[in-house]
C-alpha positions in Angstrom: -21.6 -61.1 -34.2 -20.0 -61.5 -30.8 -21.9 -61.8 -27.6 -20.6 -60.0 -24.6 -21.8 -61.5 -21.3 -21.7 -60.0 -17.8 -22.3 -63.0 -15.5 -23.6 -63.1 -12.0 -23.5 -59.4 -11.2 -24.5 -59.4 -7.5 -26.3 -56.3 -6.3 -28.5 -55.2 -3.4 -31.7 -53.3 -3.9 -35.3 -52.8 -2.6 -37.4 -55.4 -4.4 -40.8 -56.7 -3.4 -44.1 -55.5 -2.0 -44.1 -57.1 1.5 -43.4 -54.7 4.3 -40.0 -56.2 5.2 -39.0 -56.1 1.5 -39.7 -52.4 1.4 -37.4 -51.6 4.3 -34.6 -54.1 3.7 -32.4 -54.4 0.6 -32.2 -57.8 -0.9 -29.7 -59.5 -3.2 -30.3 -59.8 -6.9 -28.1 -61.6 -9.4 -28.0 -60.2 -12.9 -26.9 -61.8 -16.1 -26.6 -59.6 -19.2 -26.1 -60.7 -22.8 -25.1 -58.0 -25.3 -25.0 -58.4 -29.1 -23.3 -55.8 -31.1 -21.6 -55.3 -34.5 -17.9 -55.4 -33.5 -16.6 -56.1 -37.0 -14.3 -53.1 -37.2 -13.0 -53.0 -33.7 -12.2 -56.8 -33.9 -10.5 -56.4 -37.3 -8.4 -53.4 -36.5 -8.1 -53.7 -32.7 -9.3 -50.1 -32.4 -11.2 -48.5 -29.5 -13.1 -46.0 -31.6 -16.4 -48.0 -31.9 -16.1 -50.8 -29.3 -18.8 -51.4 -26.7 -17.7 -50.2 -23.3 -19.2 -53.0 -21.2 -17.6 -51.6 -18.1 -19.5 -48.3 -18.5 -22.7 -50.3 -19.3 -22.2 -52.4 -16.2 -21.7 -49.2 -14.0 -24.9 -47.8 -15.5 -26.8 -50.9 -14.5 -25.3 -50.9 -11.0 -26.3 -47.3 -10.4 -29.8 -47.9 -11.7 -30.4 -51.0 -9.6 -28.9 -49.6 -6.4 -30.8 -46.3 -6.6 -34.2 -47.8 -7.5 -37.1 -49.4 -5.7 -39.4 -52.0 -7.4 -42.4 -54.0 -6.3 -42.0 -56.5 -9.2 -39.0 -58.4 -10.4 -40.4 -58.0 -13.9 -40.3 -54.2 -13.6 -36.7 -54.3 -12.4 -35.7 -56.5 -15.3 -37.4 -54.3 -17.8 -35.8 -51.2 -16.3 -32.3 -52.8 -16.7 -33.1 -53.8 -20.2 -34.2 -50.3 -21.1 -31.0 -48.8 -19.7 -28.9 -51.1 -21.8 -30.9 -50.6 -25.0 -30.2 -46.8 -24.7 -26.7 -47.6 -25.8 -26.4 -47.0 -29.6 -24.0 -49.9 -30.3 -26.3 -52.5 -28.8 -28.3 -54.4 -31.4 -29.8 -57.0 -29.1 -29.8 -57.6 -25.4 -31.1 -60.2 -22.9 -31.3 -59.6 -19.2 -32.0 -62.2 -16.5 -32.5 -61.2 -12.9 -32.6 -63.7 -10.1 -34.0 -63.1 -6.7 -32.4 -65.7 -4.4 -34.6 -67.4 -1.8 -37.8 -65.7 -3.1 -39.7 -69.0 -2.7 -39.5 -71.6 -0.1 -37.6 -74.7 -1.3 -36.3 -72.9 -4.4 -32.8 -71.5 -4.9 -34.2 -68.4 -6.7 -36.9 -67.0 -8.9 -35.8 -65.3 -12.1 -37.2 -63.2 -14.9 -35.7 -62.9 -18.3 -36.4 -60.3 -21.0 -35.0 -59.6 -24.4 -35.0 -56.6 -26.8 -33.7 -56.0 -30.3 -33.3 -52.9 -32.4 
């Protein structure tokens, strides 16, 4: 089965529980891995049952930009839940990085996976 990857989707959202994090949007970097059965679309080059990864990405963007989270884990789970609503998705993995969350570290990330 093919894996569709959306790499380094950079968005801004409210993430964190410190006072300045609640009032200032911060960058997050999202990587999404989608697994789906694309046997028919690949064989026939047909659009009828393909995974519209552009629509899924727009859904994730809307969700992230319109939400507020205290925990990076909750944001990651929310993104994964949005993706798993799509009927064609068999398995998905989401990693969300919060750049500069820790002193001396490039980022902190949380990764979650789900399967139907």
